[in-house]
ZAMARGU-4260 file (C-alpha; in steps of 0.2 Angstrom, whole numbers, plus 5000, padded with zeros to 4 digits):
<rodrens>
0) 5230/4940/4934 | 5248/4938/4928 | 5258/4924/4937 | 5245/4922/4950 | 5235/4911/4938
5) 5250/4899/4936 | 5258/4900/4952 | 5246/4902/4966 | 5228/4898/4960 | 5220/4887/4973
10) 5234/4875/4976 | 5241/4875/4959 | 5260/4870/4962 | 5272/4884/4960 | 5284/4872/4950
15) 5279/4875/4932 | 5294/4886/4928 | 5306/4874/4937 | 5298/4859/4927 | 5300/4869/4911
20) 5319/4873/4915 | 5322/4854/4920 | 5314/4848/4904 | 5324/4859/4893 | 5340/4855/4902
25) 5336/4837/4900 | 5333/4840/4882 | 5350/4849/4881 | 5359/4835/4889 | 5353/4823/4875
30) 5356/4834/4861 | 5375/4831/4859 | 5372/4812/4856 | 5357/4816/4845 | 5344/4809/4857
35) 5327/4804/4849 | 5317/4818/4858 | 5330/4831/4857 | 5331/4835/4838 | 5323/4829/4822
40) 5333/4816/4812 | 5348/4825/4805 | 5345/4828/4787 | 5360/4820/4777 | 5362/4836/4767
45) 5364/4846/4783 | 5377/4838/4794 | 5381/4846/4811 | 5398/4855/4812 | 5409/4856/4827
50) 5405/4874/4828 | 5387/4871/4829 | 5389/4858/4843 | 5401/4869/4852 | 5387/4883/4852
55) 5374/4871/4858 | 5386/4866/4872 | 5388/4884/4877 | 5370/4888/4878 | 5367/4872/4888
60) 5381/4876/4900 | 5375/4894/4903 | 5357/4888/4906 | 5363/4876/4919 | 5373/4890/4928
65) 5357/4901/4928 | 5366/4914/4917 | 5350/4916/4906 | 5354/4933/4898 | 5371/4925/4892
70) 5361/4910/4886 | 5349/4921/4877 | 5363/4930/4868 | 5372/4914/4863 | 5356/4907/4856
75) 5352/4923/4846 | 5370/4923/4839 | 5368/4905/4834 | 5351/4909/4825 | 5359/4923/4816
80) 5374/4914/4810 | 5368/4897/4806 | 5353/4900/4796 | 5352/4882/4789 | 5357/4872/4805
85) 5347/4857/4810 | 5349/4864/4828 | 5338/4879/4824 | 5322/4871/4832 | 5331/4867/4847
90) 5339/4884/4848 | 5322/4893/4846 | 5316/4882/4860 | 5331/4887/4871 | 5329/4905/4867
95) 5311/4904/4872 | 5315/4896/4889 | 5328/4910/4892 | 5315/4924/4888 | 5302/4915/4899
100) 5314/4914/4914 | 5319/4932/4911 | 5300/4936/4911 | 5300/4942/4893 | 5284/4933/4889
105) 5280/4941/4872 | 5298/4936/4866 | 5297/4919/4873 | 5280/4917/4864 | 5288/4923/4848
110) 5303/4911/4850 | 5292/4896/4853 | 5282/4901/4838 | 5297/4900/4827 | 5302/4883/4835
115) 5284/4877/4832 | 5286/4883/4814 | 5302/4873/4811 | 5296/4857/4819 | 5287/4845/4809
120) 5270/4838/4814 | 5271/4823/4825 | 5287/4828/4833 | 5286/4826/4852 | 5296/4842/4855
125) 5282/4852/4845 | 5269/4847/4857 | 5279/4853/4872 | 5284/4869/4863 | 5265/4872/4860
130) 5261/4869/4878 | 5275/4881/4884 | 5269/4894/4872 | 5252/4893/4880 | 5260/4897/4897
135) 5268/4912/4889 | 5251/4918/4883 | 5244/4916/4900 | 5258/4925/4908 | 5254/4940/4897
140) 5236/4940/4903 | 5229/4937/4886 | 5215/4925/4893 | 5203/4927/4878 | 5216/4921/4866
145) 5223/4908/4878 | 5205/4901/4880 | 5205/4898/4861 | 5223/4891/4860 | 5220/4879/4875
150) 5205/4872/4867 | 5214/4869/4851 | 5229/4861/4861 | 5217/4849/4870 | 5208/4844/4854
155) 5225/4842/4845 | 5234/4832/4859 | 5221/4823/4869 | 5234/4809/4874 | 5248/4821/4878
160) 5256/4821/4895 | 5250/4839/4898 | 5233/4837/4890 | 5224/4837/4908 | 5234/4852/4913
165) 5228/4861/4897 | 5210/4857/4902 | 5214/4863/4920 | 5221/4879/4914 | 5207/4882/4902
170) 5195/4880/4916 | 5204/4893/4927 | 5204/4905/4912 | 5185/4903/4909 | 5183/4905/4928
175) 5193/4921/4927 | 5182/4927/4912 | 5167/4924/4923 | 5161/4909/4913 | 5158/4898/4928
180) 5146/4885/4920 | 5158/4881/4906 | 5173/4880/4918 | 5163/4868/4928 | 5160/4857/4913
185) 5178/4857/4908 | 5183/4851/4925 | 5170/4837/4924 | 5177/4833/4907 | 5194/4832/4915
190) 5188/4820/4928 | 5180/4809/4915 | 5195/4809/4902 | 5209/4808/4915 | 5204/4799/4930
195) 5222/4794/4935 | 5231/4810/4931 | 5238/4820/4946 | 5227/4835/4942 | 5211/4825/4947
200) 5212/4831/4965 | 5214/4849/4960 | 5200/4847/4948 | 5188/4840/4961 | 5192/4853/4973
205) 5190/4867/4961 | 5174/4860/4954 | 5167/4859/4972 | 5172/4877/4974 | 5163/4882/4958
210) 5147/4874/4964 | 5148/4884/4980 | 5149/4900/4969 | 5133/4894/4961 | 5125/4892/4978
215) 5124/4873/4975 | 5131/4867/4992 | 5124/4849/4991 | 5133/4846/4974 | 5149/4853/4982
220) 5148/4841/4996 | 5146/4827/4984 | 5161/4832/4974 | 5171/4833/4991 | 5166/4815/4995
225) 5173/4810/4978 | 5189/4820/4982 | 5191/4811/4999 | 5189/4794/4991 | 5202/4799/4978
230) 5215/4804/4991 | 5212/4789/5002 | 5216/4778/4987 | 5234/4784/4988 | 5237/4783/5006
235) 5242/4765/5005 | 5251/4766/4988 | 5248/4772/4971 | 5234/4762/4962 | 5241/4754/4945
240) 5243/4766/4931 | 5238/4782/4941 | 5248/4797/4945 | 5248/4803/4963 | 5240/4819/4966
245) 5250/4835/4966 | 5253/4841/4984 | 5240/4829/4992 | 5242/4838/5009 | 5235/4854/5000
250) 5221/4844/4992 | 5216/4838/5009 | 5216/4856/5016 | 5205/4861/5002 | 5193/4847/5005
255) 5191/4852/5023 | 5189/4871/5019 | 5177/4869/5005 | 5166/4857/5015 | 5166/4870/5029
260) 5160/4884/5017 | 5147/4872/5010 | 5140/4870/5028 | 5140/4888/5031 | 5130/4890/5015
265) 5118/4877/5022 | 5118/4886/5038 | 5124/4871/5047 | 5134/4881/5059 | 5140/4866/5071
270) 5145/4856/5056 | 5155/4870/5049 | 5163/4874/5065 | 5169/4856/5067 | 5176/4855/5050
275) 5186/4871/5052 | 5192/4866/5069 | 5199/4849/5061 | 5207/4859/5047 | 5216/4871/5060
280) 5222/4856/5071 | 5228/4845/5057 | 5236/4859/5047 | 5240/4872/5059 | 5253/4881/5049
285) 5244/4880/5032 | 5237/4896/5024 | 5220/4889/5024 | 5221/4886/5043 | 5221/4904/5045
290) 5206/4906/5034 | 5197/4892/5044 | 5200/4902/5060 | 5193/4917/5052 | 5177/4908/5047
295) 5175/4901/5064 | 5175/4919/5071 | 5162/4923/5058 | 5151/4909/5064 | 5153/4915/5082
300) 5147/4932/5076 | 5132/4925/5066 | 5127/4915/5082 | 5127/4930/5093 | 5144/4925/5103
305) 5150/4942/5098 | 5163/4944/5112 | 5171/4927/5108 | 5171/4932/5089 | 5180/4948/5093
310) 5193/4938/5103 | 5196/4927/5087 | 5197/4942/5075 | 5209/4951/5086 | 5221/4936/5086
315) 5220/4935/5067 | 5225/4953/5065 | 5243/4949/5066 | 5241/4935/5053 | 5256/4935/5040
320) 5243/4933/5026 | 5237/4951/5023 | 5220/4946/5017 | 5217/4937/5033 | 5223/4951/5044
325) 5213/4964/5035 | 5197/4953/5035 | 5200/4950/5054 | 5201/4969/5056 | 5185/4972/5046
330) 5175/4958/5055 | 5182/4964/5072 | 5176/4982/5069 | 5159/4974/5065 | 5159/4964/5082
335) 5164/4980/5091 | 5150/4989/5084 | 5138/4976/5089 | 5145/4976/5107 | 5141/4995/5108
340) 5159/5001/5106 | 5155/5012/5091 | 5170/5024/5094 | 5183/5009/5093 | 5174/5002/5078
345) 5174/5018/5069 | 5192/5021/5072 | 5197/5003/5066 | 5186/5005/5050 | 5194/5022/5047
350) 5212/5015/5048 | 5207/5000/5036 | 5199/5012/5024 | 5214/5023/5023 | 5227/5008/5021
355) 5234/5009/5003 | 5231/4995/4991 | 5219/4986/5004 | 5207/4975/4996 | 5194/4979/5009
360) 5195/4998/5010 | 5178/4999/5000 | 5170/4987/5013 | 5177/4997/5027 | 5170/5013/5020
365) 5153/5004/5018 | 5153/4999/5036 | 5157/5017/5041 | 5143/5023/5030 | 5131/5010/5039
370) 5137/5016/5056 | 5134/5034/5052 | 5117/5030/5045 | 5112/5020/5061 | 5118/5035/5071
375) 5107/5046/5060 | 5122/5056/5054 | 5115/5055/5036 | 5127/5068/5028 | 5143/5059/5035
380) 5135/5042/5029 | 5133/5050/5012 | 5151/5055/5011 | 5157/5037/5016 | 5145/5028/5005
385) 5150/5039/4989 | 5168/5034/4992 | 5164/5016/4995 | 5154/5016/4978 | 5169/5023/4969
390) 5181/5010/4976 | 5170/4995/4976 | 5178/4981/4966 | 5164/4968/4968 | 5145/4969/4964
395) 5138/4965/4981 | 5148/4979/4989 | 5144/4991/4975 | 5125/4988/4976 | 5125/4989/4995
400) 5134/5006/4994 | 5121/5012/4981 | 5106/5006/4991 | 5112/5013/5007 | 5117/5029/4999
405) 5099/5030/4992 | 5092/5028/5010 | 5104/5042/5016 | 5098/5054/5003 | 5080/5049/5007
410) 5082/5053/5025 | 5089/5070/5020 | 5073/5073/5009 | 5084/5073/4993 | 5071/5062/4985
415) 5075/5065/4967 | 5093/5059/4970 | 5087/5044/4980 | 5076/5039/4965 | 5090/5040/4954
420) 5101/5029/4965 | 5088/5016/4967 | 5085/5016/4948 | 5104/5014/4946 | 5103/4999/4958
425) 5089/4991/4947 | 5100/4993/4932 | 5115/4985/4940 | 5104/4970/4945 | 5097/4969/4928
430) 5115/4964/4921 | 5120/4954/4936 | 5121/4935/4936 | 5119/4923/4951 | 5138/4921/4952
435) 5142/4939/4953 | 5128/4942/4966 | 5121/4928/4977 | 5103/4931/4982 | 5100/4945/4970
440) 5082/4946/4975 | 5087/4953/4992 | 5095/4968/4984 | 5081/4970/4971 | 5068/4970/4986
445) 5078/4984/4994 | 5080/4994/4978 | 5061/4993/4973 | 5055/4997/4990 | 5067/5012/4991
450) 5061/5018/4974 | 5043/5016/4979 | 5045/5026/4995 | 5055/5039/4986 | 5042/5041/4973
455) 5028/5043/4987 | 5039/5056/4995 | 5040/5066/4979 | 5021/5066/4978 | 5020/5053/4964
460) 5009/5039/4971 | 5002/5034/4954 | 5020/5029/4949 | 5024/5021/4965 | 5008/5010/4966
465) 5011/4998/4952 | 5029/4996/4957 | 5025/4992/4975 | 5011/4980/4969 | 5023/4971/4958
470) 5036/4970/4972 | 5023/4962/4984 | 5017/4950/4971 | 5035/4944/4967 | 5041/4943/4986
475) 5025/4940/4995 | 5032/4923/5003 | 5051/4927/5003 | 5052/4945/5008 | 5064/4951/5020
480) 5054/4967/5023 | 5037/4961/5020 | 5029/4972/5033 | 5038/4987/5025 | 5032/4983/5008
485) 5014/4980/5013 | 5014/4996/5023 | 5021/5007/5009 | 5009/4998/4997 | 4995/5003/5008
490) 5001/5021/5009 | 5002/5022/4990 | 4984/5015/4989 | 4979/5029/5002 | 4987/5043/4992
495) 4979/5039/4976 | 4962/5038/4985 | 4959/5019/4985 | 4955/5019/5003 | 4947/5001/5003
500) 4963/4994/4996 | 4973/5004/5008 | 4963/4997/5022 | 4966/4979/5016 | 4984/4981/5015
505) 4986/4989/5032 | 4976/4975/5039 | 4988/4963/5031 | 5002/4971/5040 | 4994/4967/5056
510) 4989/4949/5052 | 5005/4944/5044 | 5017/4953/5055 | 5010/4956/5072 | 5026/4961/5079
515) 5030/4973/5065 | 5037/4990/5070 | 5024/4997/5058 | 5010/4991/5069 | 5007/5007/5077
520) 5006/5017/5061 | 4995/5003/5053 | 4982/5004/5067 | 4981/5022/5066 | 4980/5022/5047
525) 4966/5009/5047 | 4956/5020/5058 | 4959/5035/5048 | 4954/5026/5032 | 4938/5020/5040
530) 4934/5038/5046 | 4936/5045/5029 | 4925/5031/5022 | 4912/5036/5035 | 4913/5018/5042
535) 4913/5027/5059 | 4910/5012/5070 | 4925/5003/5062 | 4935/5019/5065 | 4931/5020/5083
540) 4936/5001/5085 | 4953/5004/5077 | 4957/5020/5086 | 4953/5013/5103 | 4963/4998/5099
545) 4978/5009/5095 | 4976/5018/5111 | 4974/5002/5120 | 4990/4994/5113 | 5001/5010/5112
550) 4994/5022/5126 | 5009/5033/5123 | 5008/5033/5105 | 5013/5049/5095 | 4996/5046/5087
555) 4986/5044/5103 | 4980/5062/5104 | 4974/5062/5086 | 4967/5045/5088 | 4957/5050/5103
560) 4951/5065/5094 | 4945/5056/5078 | 4937/5042/5089 | 4927/5055/5098 | 4922/5064/5082
565) 4916/5047/5075 | 4906/5044/5091 | 4899/5061/5090 | 4894/5059/5071 | 4886/5042/5076
570) 4876/5051/5089 | 4885/5042/5104 | 4886/5058/5113 | 4890/5051/5130 | 4905/5041/5124
575) 4911/5056/5113 | 4910/5067/5128 | 4921/5055/5138 | 4934/5054/5125 | 4935/5073/5122
580) 4937/5075/5140 | 4950/5062/5141 | 4960/5070/5127 | 4960/5087/5135 | 4965/5080/5151
585) 4979/5068/5145 | 4986/5079/5131 | 4984/5097/5137 | 4998/5104/5127 | 4994/5096/5110
590) 4985/5106/5096 | 4970/5095/5098 | 4967/5099/5117 | 4959/5115/5113 | 4946/5109/5101
595) 4943/5094/5112 | 4939/5105/5127 | 4926/5115/5116 | 4918/5099/5109 | 4916/5092/5127
600) 4905/5107/5131 | 4896/5106/5114 | 4892/5087/5116 | 4886/5090/5134 | 4874/5103/5126
605) 4868/5090/5114 | 4865/5079/5128 | 4854/5093/5135 | 4865/5093/5151 | 4865/5112/5151
610) 4873/5114/5168 | 4888/5103/5164 | 4889/5111/5147 | 4889/5129/5154 | 4903/5124/5166
615) 4913/5116/5152 | 4911/5132/5141 | 4916/5143/5156 | 4931/5132/5159 | 4936/5133/5141
620) 4934/5152/5140 | 4946/5154/5155 | 4959/5141/5149 | 4959/5147/5131 | 4955/5166/5131
625) 4964/5169/5115 | 4957/5154/5106 | 4948/5156/5089 | 4934/5146/5098 | 4933/5157/5113
630) 4919/5168/5105 | 4910/5151/5100 | 4911/5146/5118 | 4903/5162/5124 | 4890/5161/5111
635) 4886/5144/5117 | 4884/5150/5135 | 4871/5162/5128 | 4862/5149/5117 | 4861/5137/5132
640) 4851/5150/5141 | 4841/5153/5126 | 4837/5135/5125 | 4831/5135/5143 | 4820/5150/5138
645) 4830/5161/5150 | 4829/5175/5138 | 4835/5188/5149 | 4851/5178/5154 | 4854/5174/5135
650) 4853/5193/5131 | 4865/5198/5145 | 4877/5185/5139 | 4875/5189/5120 | 4879/5208/5125
655) 4894/5202/5134 | 4900/5193/5119 | 4897/5208/5108 | 4908/5218/5120 | 4923/5207/5117
660) 4923/5213/5098 | 4921/5196/5090 | 4923/5192/5072 | 4909/5199/5060 | 4902/5181/5058
665) 4900/5179/5077 | 4893/5196/5079 | 4880/5193/5066 | 4875/5177/5074 | 4874/5185/5091
670) 4863/5200/5085 | 4852/5187/5076 | 4850/5177/5092 | 4846/5193/5101 | 4832/5196/5088
675) 4826/5179/5091 | 4826/5181/5110 | 4816/5197/5109 | 4804/5189/5096 | 4801/5175/5108
680) 4798/5187/5122 | 4785/5196/5111 | 4796/5212/5111 | 4793/5215/5092 | 4801/5232/5090
685) 4817/5226/5099 | 4817/5211/5088 | 4815/5221/5073 | 4829/5232/5078 | 4841/5217/5081
690) 4836/5209/5064 | 4839/5226/5055 | 4856/5227/5064 | 4861/5211/5056 | 4856/5216/5039
695) 4864/5234/5040 | 4880/5229/5048 | 4883/5212/5042 | 4875/5211/5025 | 4888/5197/5019
700) 4884/5186/5034 | 4874/5170/5031 | 4862/5176/5045 | 4858/5192/5035 | 4847/5183/5023
705) 4838/5175/5037 | 4837/5192/5046 | 4829/5199/5030 | 4815/5186/5031 | 4814/5189/5050
710) 4811/5207/5048 | 4796/5203/5036 | 4789/5190/5049 | 4790/5203/5063 | 4782/5216/5053
715) 4767/5205/5049 | 4766/5200/5068 | 4765/5219/5071 | 4751/5220/5058 | 4762/5230/5046
720) 4760/5219/5031 | 4762/5233/5018 | 4778/5238/5026 | 4783/5220/5026 | 4780/5220/5007
725) 4789/5236/5004 | 4804/5229/5014 | 4809/5220/4999 | 4810/5236/4989 | 4821/5244/5003
730) 4833/5229/5002 | 4833/5230/4983 | 4838/5249/4984 | 4851/5246/4998 | 4858/5230/4992
735) 4854/5228/4974 | 4858/5211/4965 | 4863/5203/4981 | 4857/5188/4990 | 4848/5199/5002
740) 4837/5206/4988 | 4834/5189/4982 | 4828/5183/4999 | 4818/5198/5002 | 4808/5196/4985
745) 4805/5178/4988 | 4799/5181/5005 | 4787/5195/4999 | 4780/5183/4986 | 4778/5169/4999
750) 4768/5182/5010 | 4757/5186/4996 | 4753/5168/4992 | 4750/5165/5010 | 4737/5179/5011
755) 4729/5171/4995 | 4734/5186/4985 | 4738/5174/4970 | 4739/5187/4956 | 4752/5198/4966
760) 4761/5183/4971 | 4762/5177/4953 | 4768/5194/4947 | 4782/5194/4961 | 4788/5176/4957
765) 4789/5180/4938 | 4799/5196/4942 | 4811/5186/4952 | 4813/5173/4938 | 4816/5188/4926
770) 4829/5196/4937 | 4838/5181/4942 | 4837/5168/4928 | 4853/5158/4935 | 4849/5159/4953
775) 4849/5142/4962 | 4831/5146/4969 | 4824/5151/4952 | 4817/5133/4949 | 4808/5135/4966
780) 4801/5152/4961 | 4794/5145/4945 | 4786/5131/4954 | 4777/5144/4966 | 4773/5154/4951
785) 4764/5139/4943 | 4755/5136/4960 | 4749/5154/4960 | 4743/5152/4942 | 4734/5135/4946
790) 4726/5144/4961 | 4720/5158/4950 | 4714/5144/4937 | 4724/5154/4924 | 4726/5140/4912
795) 4737/5149/4899 | 4749/5155/4913 | 4750/5138/4921 | 4754/5130/4904 | 4767/5143/4900
800) 4776/5141/4917 | 4776/5122/4916 | 4783/5123/4899 | 4797/5135/4905 | 4801/5123/4920
805) 4802/5108/4908 | 4813/5117/4895 | 4825/5126/4907 | 4826/5114/4921 | 4822/5096/4914
810) 4831/5087/4928 | 4825/5098/4943 | 4814/5090/4957 | 4804/5106/4956 | 4800/5102/4938
815) 4793/5085/4942 | 4783/5092/4957 | 4776/5105/4945 | 4771/5092/4932 | 4762/5082/4946
820) 4753/5097/4953 | 4748/5103/4935 | 4742/5085/4932 | 4731/5084/4948 | 4723/5101/4942
825) 4720/5095/4924 | 4714/5077/4929 | 4696/5083/4930 | 4695/5093/4914 | 4709/5085/4903
830) 4712/5067/4909 | 4723/5063/4893 | 4735/5077/4897 | 4736/5072/4915 | 4739/5054/4911
835) 4753/5059/4900 | 4761/5070/4913 | 4759/5056/4926 | 4768/5044/4915 | 4783/5056/4913
840) 4785/5059/4931 | 4783/5040/4935 | 4798/5037/4922 | 4809/5051/4928 | 4805/5055/4946
845) 4812/5049/4962 | 4804/5036/4973 | 4791/5048/4981 | 4786/5058/4965 | 4786/5042/4954
850) 4775/5033/4967 | 4763/5048/4968 | 4762/5049/4949 | 4758/5030/4948 | 4745/5031/4962
855) 4736/5046/4953 | 4737/5037/4936 | 4729/5022/4943 | 4715/5033/4951 | 4713/5042/4935
860) 4711/5026/4926 | 4697/5021/4938 | 4688/5037/4936 | 4687/5033/4917 | 4681/5016/4921
865) 4697/5008/4915 | 4698/4996/4930 | 4711/4984/4922 | 4723/4999/4919 | 4720/5005/4937
870) 4725/4987/4944 | 4740/4987/4933 | 4746/5004/4938 | 4743/5001/4957 | 4752/4984/4956
875) 4766/4992/4948 | 4767/5005/4961 | 4767/4992/4975 | 4781/4982/4966 | 4792/4997/4963
880) 4790/5007/4978 | 4783/4996/4992 | 4790/5006/5007 | 4781/5023/5001 | 4765/5030/5008
885) 4758/5030/4991 | 4760/5011/4990 | 4750/5009/5006 | 4736/5020/4998 | 4737/5009/4982
890) 4734/4993/4993 | 4719/5001/5001 | 4712/5006/4984 | 4715/4988/4977 | 4707/4981/4992
895) 4691/4991/4989 | 4692/4985/4971 | 4693/4967/4976 | 4679/4970/4989 | 4667/4976/4976
900) 4670/4960/4966 | 4668/4949/4982 | 4686/4943/4980 | 4689/4943/4999 | 4705/4932/4999
905) 4713/4945/4988 | 4706/4959/4999 | 4715/4951/5014 | 4731/4947/5004 | 4733/4965/4998
910) 4729/4972/5015 | 4740/4961/5026 | 4756/4972/5026 | 4745/4987/5032 | 4736/4980/5047
915) 4751/4982/5059 | 4751/5001/5056 | 4745/5012/5070 | 4738/5027/5059 | 4721/5029/5051
920) 4726/5019/5036 | 4730/5004/5047 | 4714/5006/5056 | 4704/5006/5040 | 4715/4991/5034
925) 4710/4981/5049 | 4692/4985/5047 | 4692/4980/5029 | 4702/4964/5034 | 4689/4959/5047
930) 4675/4964/5035 | 4681/4952/5022 | 4681/4938/5035 | 4663/4943/5040 | 4657/4943/5022
935) 4663/4925/5021 | 4654/4921/5037 | 4670/4917/5046 | 4665/4926/5062 | 4678/4920/5073
940) 4692/4926/5062 | 4682/4942/5059 | 4680/4945/5078 | 4699/4943/5080 | 4702/4957/5067
945) 4689/4969/5075 | 4696/4965/5093 | 4714/4970/5087 | 4706/4986/5079 | 4697/4989/5096
950) 4714/4988/5106 | 4725/4997/5093 | 4715/5012/5087 | 4704/5019/5101 | 4708/5037/5095
955) 4701/5033/5077 | 4683/5036/5082 | 4674/5032/5065 | 4684/5016/5062 | 4684/5012/5080
960) 4665/5014/5081 | 4662/5004/5065 | 4673/4990/5072 | 4664/4989/5088 | 4647/4987/5078
965) 4655/4974/5068 | 4662/4965/5083 | 4646/4965/5092 | 4638/4957/5076 | 4651/4944/5076
970) 4648/4940/5095 | 4630/4938/5091 | 4633/4926/5077 | 4645/4916/5088 | 4631/4915/5101
975) 4640/4927/5113 | 4626/4939/5117 | 4634/4945/5134 | 4650/4950/5124 | 4639/4958/5111
980) 4629/4968/5124 | 4645/4974/5132 | 4652/4980/5116 | 4636/4990/5111 | 4636/4998/5129
985) 4653/5004/5126 | 4649/5012/5109 | 4633/5019/5117 | 4642/5028/5131 | 4655/5034/5118
990) 4644/5041/5105 | 4626/5042/5113 | 4619/5056/5101 | 4624/5050/5084 | 4620/5036/5072
995) 4633/5025/5080 | 4625/5027/5097 | 4607/5024/5090 | 4612/5009/5081 | 4620/5002/5096
1000) 4604/5005/5106 | 4594/4996/5093 | 4605/4981/5093 | 4604/4981/5112 | 4585/4981/5112
1005) 4585/4966/5100 | 4596/4955/5111 | 4587/4942/5121 | 4585/4948/5139 | 4595/4939/5152
1010) 4585/4928/5164 | 4585/4933/5182
</rodrens>
């Protein structure tokens, strides 16, 4: 800081040296006559000699002439010669002044230390020497030591003439050391202790400025009001006992300038403009007037009047104040960039960045880096920003350079380096205070967001997610880039697989920031999340909204495709076809068009619009002859003919497909379809040849296993069953231990079982289990082996196979099914074992097997006359599995139970859910429902039930016929013989020769004859 602190710091008068010199000369003039303040009382034992007085006169004379080196030499010679002189304190003081003027500040301090040591406590000159010594310490830049010494001086001499200046200087020292709060406290103390000293105006102005540094603009304005009142007190004369302010004109300039700065901080642009305008008009030649004009240019720039701002900055580029001229040049470059003249802006910034000893070179480099970044010249931006980072002298510039450098590296996909830089920014922010860095949250927001994005780019979403969650939680209501934070938070959720949370975050982007630049991506991402979550209708909604809002979107083609796929999966084939067709028409040169054109034909096929589908597949084959889907399209042309039973056309197209030499998979499918076509035409030998072609040429194809079975089916159709059985051996020899052999053996066992050759089937299934113990179909083979043993009534084999199923595949559905079937078989001979097995299945099975087990357990209890157990099991079944068919059967069994006990209300209650069914069970339920009313002699209600039965179940002859007999009986009981006769005649015509017809005829005969 050097002399700047004392001579130019915010209006500090540049007169301290002059005052010091005048004071010492004044003291020197008083010394010859032994003035009171000049020297201590002359000790009687040490009288002054003429020589001593002459030496004193020479020192004083040389100082008055400005011959400071000679004055210093005389003082030194005196101090060496007169070691006991009473003038030694004065000579040490004079030596200190000479050294100070000659800028030998350490020597001045040492001389004043010697003077202080020789002056007694309480001597007025000692207080002045100590103060001057403090000035020498400050001139050496020893601010930590000066702070301590100034504190001691203020405490030791609170009433001294320089006490207020000591407080003022200490406040400046603390400010330079970065201790702004304590500096402000000292200035407040100065105001309280010395309200009439001439430093008050400076203290008020400085205190207001410190409040601005702390972003406390309102308090700064309050202090400025105090300063204005203080200055107004001296306009008409000095108040009694008060010193006039040092340089009141400068204090008034400071008042206006700081007020304008406070208004800028409060974003009161008009007020700030007016204040700066007043300052420039009242003090046109003052240094602060130039700064005020600069700030006016900045206000114009902030308010969008860029051309006017540029004119103001260009005018100030010739300012005699270097700082103002350079700032005007910097701001002018920014204005030119905003006006689109980037070449001139760049040239101006380059010149400023290369200027030696410029305070703003780092800022110019930063702006150059920003300009290159905006032009997407990321390598150039990196070079400028790295240099700006090295030269930055203040934290805001350093942080901005680091953050923008991180963004440049991110754009160059140097993500690890970007992570390192964003982490560096976080470290800088952790040690910064609000005075070094106003609005630190803005920088932190950019740092954390950049770090999160870089971690995502590195494929580390697990690390990015908590960071972005914390960022959003902290900055939700004050974020400068809220939409960016939300968007990348959604991306992090998406990449860790949290699709629901990702969807919510994407939707928040749309709701909170409807004009966000991320809207397009958010719409697409919501649709894609819904698609992956199989929320297909929501996916269609969001994809269609994206296309509606952004018809030329870079996501439009893919959104159309995914929307069409979702519609297809929803079964909305018409809309899917429309969107596939639109995609292939609007975006023919995209990777999606080819697939969409094929899907268009396929969806038309699903709509069974075979002519349109054929046309679409032909168009596809012509447009994309080299497409991997071209063989599929040709196959579909054949398959459409097949579906229309035009087998000759299908065969012709399939042969044409094979002539194109398609992939083995397509060829296998084509040969298999040829075999099916021949099979459907009854050309068994041709079908057999085609199926064998699939097996022999394409044994690894998925169709080979089906072809193996088809060969066996075809041989059976040809009456060559034994050959069909031997086919499995043929396959085993040619393709041992393959899926083909497995399928052939299983199919042979199935044929044996179907022909009721249960012992051979049992042997074949057991052989399959032995050969393939780990095959996925082994549980199925064991189940069929069990069924074969049951069909043979082979109790030991059945028990053994069931135990093998339970031991080897305890969780398999085949095991539960086997237990059920074994229990059904054992129910007649060993009900205890059957009941136990039903209980196991009821506890472990799915809804169908458990429900079936409960039904049979209830029926088993009934067969053993345990009706209470039956009721409990059937009611449990109805409660647990109400929608199953077994629950319906249980209701009917319970209704029969309550019917036998004449609990007719219970009969109707348990049957009520069944009477709307249209099957045989519903017909019986309706009959039992009406029967219950009838047994209670509620013939009207019974008739309504039987009438519903008559209308709804004409095809159920027995229940329909029984219902007609009961309906006729109800009509008779209700006194409606004509209606009864009509019902009986219907039944007589329907079933004239059986018991129903005979009963109807008997009842007709008993009816009273109608009178003529």
